[in-house]
C-alpha positions in Angstrom: 20.5 11.2 -6.4 16.9 10.9 -5.6 14.8 9.9 -2.9 12.5 6.8 -3.3 9.1 7.0 -4.5 6.9 7.4 -1.6 3.1 7.4 -1.1 1.0 7.8 2.1 -0.7 4.9 3.9 -4.0 4.7 3.4 -4.6 3.3 6.9 -2.3 5.3 9.2 -1.2 8.2 6.7 2.7 7.9 7.2 4.8 8.1 4.3 6.1 4.7 3.0 7.5 3.2 -0.5 5.3 3.5 -3.0 6.2 -0.4 -4.0 5.7 -1.4 -0.3 3.2 -4.5 -0.1 2.6 -3.6 3.5 3.1 -0.6 5.5 6.0 -1.2 7.7 4.6 1.0 10.3 1.2 -0.3 10.7 1.1 -3.5 8.8 -1.9 -2.6 6.9 -1.8 -3.6 3.1 -1.1 -0.9 1.4 -1.4 -2.0 -2.4 -5.0 -3.3 -2.5 -7.0 -0.8 -4.4 -10.5 -2.5 -3.6 -9.8 -5.4 -0.6 -12.7 -7.9 -0.2 -13.3 -8.0 -3.8 -12.0 -11.6 -5.4 -11.4 -11.9 -8.9 -13.9 -14.2 -10.4 -13.7 -15.3 -14.0 -16.7 -17.4 -15.1 
């Protein structure tokens, strides 16, 4: 058995699941690479 893929939360630095949309510990959004940049299509 393999452990689930993990990553560090960018906010609290705890190990969380790689695919978690938010950190279960600090509730920070974990997937957004560049926050506050809405996609614009002209």
